C-alpha positions in Angstrom: -6.5 -18.0 -3.6 -4.3 -20.0 -1.3 -0.6 -19.6 -0.9 -0.2 -23.1 -2.5 -1.9 -21.9 -5.7 0.6 -19.0 -5.9 3.7 -21.1 -5.2 2.6 -24.0 -7.5 3.5 -21.8 -10.4 7.2 -22.8 -9.8 8.5 -24.9 -12.7 8.0 -28.5 -11.9 8.2 -30.5 -15.1 10.8 -31.3 -17.7 8.5 -29.8 -20.3 8.2 -26.5 -18.4 12.0 -26.4 -18.1 12.4 -27.0 -21.9 9.8 -24.4 -22.8 11.8 -21.8 -21.0 15.1 -23.0 -22.3 16.3 -23.8 -18.7 19.0 -26.5 -18.3 17.6 -30.0 -18.4 17.4 -31.8 -15.0 15.9 -35.2 -14.1 12.3 -35.1 -12.8 13.2 -35.9 -9.2 15.6 -33.0 -9.1 13.1 -30.6 -10.6 10.5 -31.7 -7.9 13.0 -31.2 -5.1 14.1 -27.8 -6.5 10.5 -26.7 -6.8 9.7 -27.8 -3.2 12.9 -26.0 -1.9 11.7 -22.8 -3.8 8.2 -23.1 -2.2 9.7 -23.5 1.2 12.1 -20.5 0.7 9.2 -18.4 -0.6 6.9 -19.3 2.4 9.7 -18.5 4.9 10.4 -15.1 3.3 6.7 -14.3 3.1 6.2 -15.3 6.8 9.1 -13.1 7.8 7.9 -10.1 5.8 4.3 -10.5 7.2 5.7 -10.7 10.8 7.9 -7.6 10.2 4.9 -5.7 8.9 3.5 -5.7 12.4 6.7 -4.4 14.0 6.5 -0.6 14.3 10.2 -0.3 14.7 10.6 -1.6 11.2 8.0 0.7 9.6 9.1 2.9 6.8 8.7 6.6 7.0 8.1 6.8 3.3 6.6 4.3 0.9 7.2 5.4 -2.7 5.4 2.5 -4.4 4.8 4.3 -7.7 8.5 5.1 -8.0 9.4 1.5 -7.1 7.0 0.2 -9.8 8.6 2.6 -12.3 12.1 1.3 -11.3 10.9 -2.3 -11.8 9.6 -1.5 -15.3 13.0 0.1 -16.3 15.2 -2.5 -14.7 17.4 -4.1 -17.5 16.7 -7.6 -16.1 13.0 -7.0 -16.5 13.0 -7.1 -20.3 12.0 -9.8 -22.7 9.0 -11.9 -23.7 8.0 -13.4 -20.4 8.0 -10.7 -17.8 6.4 -11.2 -14.5 6.7 -9.9 -11.0 5.3 -10.6 -7.5 4.8 -7.5 -5.4 4.2 -7.6 -1.7 2.8 -4.3 -0.4 0.1 -2.7 1.7 -0.6 -0.5 -1.3 -0.4 2.7 0.6 1.6 5.2 -1.4 3.3 7.7 0.9 5.8 10.0 -0.9 6.1 13.4 -2.4 3.9 12.2 -5.3 0.9 11.2 -3.2 -0.2 10.2 0.2 -2.9 7.6 -0.4 -5.4 7.4 2.4 -3.8 10.2 4.4 -4.7 13.2 2.2 -8.2 13.6 0.8 -8.2 13.3 -3.0 -4.6 11.9 -3.3 -6.0 8.5 -4.4 -8.6 9.2 -7.1 -9.4 6.5 -9.6 -6.2 5.3 -11.3 -7.2 6.8 -14.7 -7.8 10.2 -13.0 -4.5 9.9 -11.1 -2.6 9.2 -14.4 -3.9 12.6 -15.8 -2.2 14.5 -13.1 1.2 16.2 -13.8 2.7 14.3 -10.8 2.1 11.0 -12.6 4.8 12.0 -15.2 7.5 11.7 -12.6 6.5 8.1 -11.6 5.0 6.8 -14.9 6.3 3.2 -15.5 7.6 2.1 -18.8 5.1 0.0 -20.6 4.0 -3.1 -18.8 2.7 -4.7 -22.0 2.8 -8.5 -21.7 3.6 -8.4 -18.0 2.0 -10.9 -15.5 1.7 -9.1 -12.2 0.8 -10.7 -8.9 0.0 -8.2 -6.2 0.1 -9.6 -2.6 -1.9 -6.9 -0.9 -1.2 -7.1 2.9 -4.0 -5.6 4.9 -2.4 -5.2 8.3 -4.5 -2.3 9.6 -8.2 -1.5 9.2 -9.0 1.1 6.5 -10.2 3.6 7.0 -8.5 4.4 10.3 -7.9 7.6 12.2 -4.5 8.2 10.5 -5.6 6.8 7.1 -9.1 8.2 6.9 -9.4 8.7 3.1 -9.5 5.1 1.6 -10.9 1.7 2.2 -9.5 -1.8 1.6 -12.1 -2.2 -1.2 -10.7 1.0 -2.9 -7.1 -0.3 -2.5 -8.1 -3.7 -4.0 -9.5 -2.0 -7.0 -6.9 0.8 -7.5 -3.7 -1.2 -7.9 -5.0 -3.8 -10.4 -6.6 -1.0 -12.4 -3.4 1.0 -12.4 -1.3 -2.0 -13.5 -3.8 -2.8 -16.4 -3.9 0.9 -17.5 -0.1 0.8 -17.8 -0.3 -2.3 -20.0 -0.1 -5.3 -17.7 -2.0 -8.2 -19.4 -2.5 -10.5 -16.4 -3.0 -9.1 -12.9 -3.6 -11.3 -9.9 -4.6 -9.9 -6.6 -4.1 -11.9 -3.5 -4.4 -11.0 0.2 -2.0 -13.1 2.2 -2.8 -13.6 5.9 -0.7 -14.1 8.9 
């Protein structure tokens, strides 16, 4: 899907504002606020995608599973209408697992969740959550240093993992530079 379809989910109408209990604003103000939000989102996404190609900014670890656990337990992430947008390459690189680097560290999500290591990173229930995963594919998979997975496996693994942990709606998008 296009970036516009992702960012069009910003509240744009008086009815949407009222449904969420947001403060009432005139329609022209809502439209301007929505466009400002889209522009800010695009600018941040462009910066993050550009930074993903800068080796000086590369993280030595990537504890994605622990980060997802932290999101699920964050006090501000409670309530009826929970949603998150997660921008990632999907490659877990931590003490828990080294996806794509170590053979067997990225089995099917259901198999992974049977491992004792899963207990340390298991998220709280994601029941009712809408998750949008922006999976950034900056390098070819497999590659010499990441020989044990493919982009197809990554595209299947994360939505499966999120659903197995209760997420009701999972969208997978691959933003491009």
